[in-house]
C-alpha positions as CSV (number, residue, x, y, z in Angstrom):
1,M,0.1,16.7,15.1
2,G,1.3,19.7,13.7
3,R,1.6,20.7,10.3
4,Y,5.4,19.9,10.3
5,D,5.7,17.2,13.3
6,T,6.7,14.5,10.2
7,L,8.8,16.5,8.7
8,R,10.9,16.9,11.6
9,L,10.7,13.2,12.8
10,I,11.2,12.6,9.0
11,E,15.2,15.2,9.3
12,S,15.8,13.3,12.5
13,L,16.3,9.8,11.2
14,D,19.2,8.3,9.6
15,P,18.8,7.6,5.7
16,E,21.4,5.2,5.7
17,T,19.5,2.7,8.0
18,E,16.2,3.8,8.4
19,Y,15.5,4.6,4.7
20,W,12.1,2.4,4.8
21,R,10.6,4.4,7.7
22,I,11.6,7.4,5.9
23,H,9.7,6.9,2.9
24,R,6.6,5.1,4.8
25,L,6.3,8.2,6.8
26,H,6.4,10.9,3.8
27,A,4.1,8.3,1.5
28,L,1.9,8.2,4.0
29,H,1.5,11.4,5.9
30,E,2.2,13.7,3.0
31,F,1.0,12.2,-0.2
32,P,-1.9,9.6,1.0
33,W,-4.3,10.7,-1.7
34,D,-1.3,9.9,-4.1
35,V,-1.0,6.3,-2.7
36,T,-4.6,5.8,-2.8
37,R,-5.3,6.5,-6.5
38,A,-1.8,4.6,-7.7
39,L,-3.4,1.7,-6.0
40,E,-6.9,2.2,-8.5
41,P,-5.2,1.1,-11.6
42,A,-3.9,-2.0,-10.4
43,L,-7.1,-2.8,-8.6
44,Y,-8.9,-2.9,-12.0
45,R,-6.3,-4.4,-14.1
46,T,-6.6,-7.3,-11.7
47,Y,-10.4,-7.8,-13.0
48,A,-9.7,-6.9,-16.6
49,V,-7.6,-10.4,-16.4
50,G,-10.5,-12.7,-18.1
51,T,-10.0,-15.9,-15.7
52,I,-9.6,-13.6,-12.6
53,G,-12.4,-11.8,-13.4
54,E,-14.8,-14.5,-14.3
55,L,-13.9,-16.3,-10.6
56,L,-14.6,-13.8,-9.0
57,D,-17.9,-12.9,-10.6
58,R,-18.7,-16.8,-10.1
59,T,-17.5,-16.9,-6.7
60,G,-19.7,-13.4,-6.1
61,E,-15.9,-12.3,-4.1
62,F,-16.4,-8.5,-5.9
63,R,-19.9,-8.1,-5.2
64,T,-20.5,-9.4,-1.6
65,R,-17.0,-8.2,-0.4
66,T,-15.4,-5.2,-2.2
67,Q,-14.3,-3.9,0.3
68,R,-11.8,-7.3,1.4
69,R,-10.8,-7.1,-2.6
70,Y,-9.8,-3.5,-2.3
71,D,-7.7,-4.2,1.2
72,D,-6.2,-7.4,-0.1
73,K,-5.0,-5.5,-3.5
74,A,-3.9,-2.6,-0.9
75,L,-1.5,-5.0,1.3
76,P,1.1,-5.7,-1.5
77,T,1.4,-2.1,-2.6
78,A,1.6,-0.2,0.5
79,P,4.5,1.8,1.0
80,C,6.8,-1.2,2.2
81,G,10.0,-3.2,0.9
82,H,9.0,-1.9,-2.8
83,G,5.6,-2.8,-2.7
84,H,6.1,-6.4,-1.3
85,A,4.2,-6.2,2.1
86,S,5.3,-10.3,2.0
87,S,8.9,-9.1,2.1
88,A,10.9,-9.9,5.3
89,R,11.2,-6.7,5.8
90,C,8.0,-5.9,6.4
91,R,6.8,-9.1,8.4
92,R,9.6,-7.8,11.1
93,G,7.6,-4.2,11.0
94,A,10.7,-2.4,9.6
95,G,8.3,-0.9,6.6
């Protein structure tokens, strides 16, 4: 994929009806590093809550399945449905 292929695709889309696709393309193709960095405070904030941190420690979830915990946290922050991966738009694949 060439440097400007994503831009040309975005420019070909109708912003009135395909705004979610435009948002997703822009975020994931132009700013993947930034999207990942934005996830990190959300991930660490979860473990700062005492009861959640204690539960994850007691069950070993954070020690033994760290990538799974990261991936599960990343789902709702993905560029889809204003960050709600469980939204109807995302479930339909429109995000």
